[in-house]
C-alpha positions in Angstrom: 23.6 -7.7 7.4 24.1 -5.1 4.7 23.9 -6.0 1.0 26.6 -4.8 -1.6 24.0 -2.4 -3.0 23.3 -0.9 0.5 27.0 -0.6 1.2 27.6 1.2 -2.1 24.7 3.6 -1.2 26.2 4.2 2.3 29.6 5.0 0.8 28.0 7.5 -1.6 26.4 9.2 1.4 29.3 8.9 3.8 30.6 12.0 5.5 32.5 10.6 8.5 35.1 7.8 8.6 32.8 5.6 10.7 30.4 5.3 7.7 33.0 3.3 5.8 31.5 -0.2 6.3 34.6 -2.3 5.5 36.8 -0.2 7.7 34.6 -0.5 10.7 33.7 -4.1 10.2 37.3 -5.3 9.8 38.6 -3.3 12.7 35.7 -4.1 15.1 35.1 -7.7 13.9 31.4 -6.9 14.0 28.5 -7.2 11.6 27.1 -4.0 10.0 23.4 -3.1 10.1 21.2 -0.3 9.1 18.3 1.2 11.2 16.7 3.9 9.2 19.5 6.3 8.2 21.8 5.1 11.0 24.6 2.6 10.7 25.8 0.3 13.4 27.9 -2.7 14.1 27.2 -5.6 16.4 29.1 -8.5 18.0 28.3 -11.2 20.5 27.7 -8.8 23.4 28.5 -5.4 22.1 27.1 -2.6 19.9 28.7 0.3 18.1 26.2 2.9 17.0 27.2 5.6 14.6 25.0 8.6 15.4 25.6 10.5 12.2 22.5 9.9 10.0 23.3 9.2 6.4 20.7 11.8 5.3 22.7 14.4 7.4 19.4 15.5 9.0 20.4 15.0 12.7 17.8 15.2 15.3 18.6 14.3 18.9 15.1 12.9 19.5 15.2 10.7 16.4 18.7 9.5 17.2 17.6 8.5 20.7 14.6 6.6 19.2 16.8 4.7 16.7 19.4 3.9 19.4 16.7 2.6 21.7 15.5 0.3 18.8 19.1 -0.9 18.4 19.5 -1.6 22.1 16.2 -3.5 22.2 17.2 -5.6 19.1 20.8 -6.4 20.1 20.7 -6.1 23.9 24.4 -5.3 24.2 26.4 -5.6 27.3 28.9 -3.1 26.0 27.9 0.0 24.0 30.0 2.5 22.1 28.1 5.6 20.7 29.6 8.3 18.6 27.7 11.2 17.2 27.3 15.0 17.2 25.3 14.8 20.5 25.0 12.1 23.1 21.5 10.8 23.7 20.2 12.0 27.0 19.2 8.6 28.3 22.8 7.3 28.1 24.6 10.4 29.4 24.6 9.5 33.1 25.6 5.8 32.7 28.6 6.6 30.4 31.8 5.2 31.9 33.9 6.7 29.1 33.3 10.1 27.6 35.2 12.1 24.9 34.4 15.4 23.2 36.3 16.5 20.1 35.9 17.7 16.5 36.7 16.1 13.2 39.3 18.0 11.2 38.8 18.3 7.4 41.0 19.5 4.6 39.6 20.8 1.4 42.3 20.2 -1.2 43.1 23.3 -3.2 43.1 22.3 -6.9 45.7 25.0 -7.6 48.2 23.0 -5.5 50.0 23.4 -2.3 51.1 26.8 -0.9 54.8 27.4 -1.6 55.6 27.4 2.2 54.1 23.8 2.5 56.0 22.6 -0.5 59.2 23.9 1.0 58.5 22.0 4.2 57.9 18.7 2.4 61.0 19.2 0.3 63.2 19.2 3.4 62.5 15.4 3.7 63.0 14.8 -0.1 66.0 12.5 0.6 63.4 9.9 1.8 61.9 7.5 -0.7 58.1 7.2 -0.6 56.3 4.0 -1.4 52.6 3.4 -1.8 51.3 0.0 -1.0 48.5 -2.1 0.5 50.5 -4.3 2.9 51.4 -4.0 6.6 54.8 -5.7 7.2 56.8 -6.6 10.2 58.6 -3.3 9.9 55.3 -1.5 10.3 54.5 -3.6 13.4 57.9 -2.8 14.9 57.4 0.9 14.3 53.9 0.8 15.8 55.4 -1.0 18.9 58.1 1.7 19.2 55.6 4.5 18.6 52.9 3.5 21.1 55.6 2.6 23.6 56.8 6.2 23.9 53.5 8.1 23.2 50.6 8.3 25.6 47.5 7.5 23.6 43.9 6.9 24.6 43.1 3.1 24.9 40.8 3.2 21.8 43.6 4.8 19.7 46.0 2.1 20.8 43.4 -0.5 19.8 43.2 1.1 16.4 47.0 0.8 15.9 47.0 -2.8 17.0 44.2 -3.6 14.5 46.1 -2.5 11.5 47.7 -5.9 10.6 44.3 -7.5 10.3 42.9 -4.5 8.4 45.6 -3.6 5.8 45.5 -6.2 3.0 42.0 -7.3 3.7 40.5 -3.9 2.7 40.7 -3.0 -1.0 40.5 0.7 -0.2 43.2 0.9 2.5 46.7 2.3 1.5 50.0 2.7 3.3 52.3 5.5 2.5 55.8 4.7 3.6 58.9 6.9 4.0 62.2 5.0 3.9 65.8 6.3 4.2 68.6 5.3 1.9 69.3 2.2 3.9 65.7 1.0 3.5 64.7 1.7 7.1 61.0 2.6 7.6 61.1 6.1 9.1 57.4 6.9 9.0 54.1 5.8 7.6 50.5 6.9 7.0 47.4 4.8 6.5 44.7 6.3 4.3 41.3 4.8 3.4 39.7 5.7 0.0 36.5 3.8 0.5 34.1 6.8 0.8 33.0 8.3 -2.5 33.4 12.0 -1.6 36.5 12.1 0.7 39.7 10.3 1.7 40.3 9.4 5.3 43.5 9.7 7.2 43.4 6.9 9.7 46.7 7.1 11.5 50.4 7.5 11.2 53.6 6.9 13.1 57.2 8.1 12.9 60.4 6.5 14.2 62.9 8.0 16.7 65.3 5.2 16.0 65.4 6.1 12.3 64.3 9.7 12.6 64.3 12.1 9.6 63.0 15.6 10.1 59.8 16.4 8.2 59.0 12.8 7.3 55.4 13.4 8.4 55.2 16.5 6.2 56.4 14.6 3.2 53.8 11.9 3.7 51.1 14.5 4.2 51.9 15.9 0.8 51.8 12.4 -0.7 48.4 11.8 1.0 47.1 14.9 -0.8 48.4 13.6 -4.1 47.0 10.1 -3.5 43.6 11.6 -2.7 43.6 13.7 -5.9 44.6 10.7 -8.0 41.4 9.0 -6.7 39.1 11.9 -7.3 38.8 13.1 -3.7 38.6 16.8 -3.0 38.4 16.5 0.7 40.4 14.6 3.4 38.9 13.8 6.7 41.9 14.2 9.0 40.3 12.5 12.1 40.0 14.1 15.5 42.0 16.9 17.1 43.2 14.6 19.9 45.7 17.0 21.5 47.3 20.4 20.9 50.3 19.1 19.0 48.2 17.1 16.6 45.8 20.0 16.1 48.6 22.4 15.3 50.0 19.9 12.7 46.7 19.5 11.0 46.0 23.2 11.0 49.4 23.9 9.5 48.4 21.9 6.5 45.0 23.6 6.2 42.8 21.4 8.3 39.9 23.1 10.0 37.6 21.8 12.8 34.3 20.7 11.4 31.7 18.3 12.8 31.3 17.8 16.6 32.3 14.4 17.9 30.9 13.0 21.1 31.8 9.5 22.4 30.0 7.6 25.1 30.9 4.1 26.2 29.7 1.8 28.9 29.9 -1.7 30.1 28.0 -3.4 32.9 29.4 -5.0 36.0 30.5 -8.5 36.9 28.2 -11.6 36.9 25.5 -11.6 39.4 25.0 -7.8 39.3 22.2 -6.0 37.5 23.3 -5.1 34.0 23.4 -1.6 32.8 21.5 -2.5 29.7 18.6 -3.8 31.9 18.6 -0.5 33.8 18.4 1.4 30.5 15.7 -0.8 29.2 13.7 -0.3 32.4 14.0 3.5 32.1 12.9 3.9 28.5 10.2 1.2 28.6 8.6 2.9 31.6 9.2 0.0 33.8 10.4 0.1 37.4 13.7 1.8 38.0 16.5 -0.7 38.4 19.6 0.4 40.4 22.8 0.5 38.4 25.9 -1.0 40.1 29.3 -1.0 38.6 32.1 -3.5 39.2 
């Protein structure tokens, strides 16, 4: 486990959203741990390893060494690794792979460009609320949104985790756009836990109560909220797809750190586990064949 002093130190050094301890612990349901300068989260039979060292001095060789220590310690059946490079010894066994980049926005202290202000003003008929609750209306909008949008399974999991996350995290905020009838037209979720940046986690807009440029209005409000809390940078998350990339770039987001994801899980009962195969490889034991269910 991580002490309050360690968590404060992690948040002071954080530079990716996965370094926000409360965010990852609440969403995953796991226990945080530190191995050297690497943060991870463990559960009954799984491990999430954040391959971005807190000292920012990334070495693939050192990352592999620490990850092997984590696997030896926790012996997970399921592994999720994220980092700038995938360790070589887990590349082949990966059953899930993803490559992307984080997008970041450095907030201009002089304010928004006139063109962006004009875009946000187009939705000025909406009323914006700032809060720290996730209501039934939010859940209904999420159900509508993920019902019509094709999202990667892990992104869908993130949306579904929001009711347990908002309200339990003191650093999580909702930005809500409502029409004159009080309908929830769109929302953003922002985490302010890291010392040096704000994190845009996710957002959704309604087709049932659609208002043009609602997302632009909330983006402007997110910038204002970040400035209010002393953040000069917003981590906008991953590019995901061309439409999302264009939207983030329109507001000044630029691709920054590389993001590599690798996930695996072993087969059904009675088969040799993938973790045993990995252990055999890097402990120089006999090669154990890997079989998938």
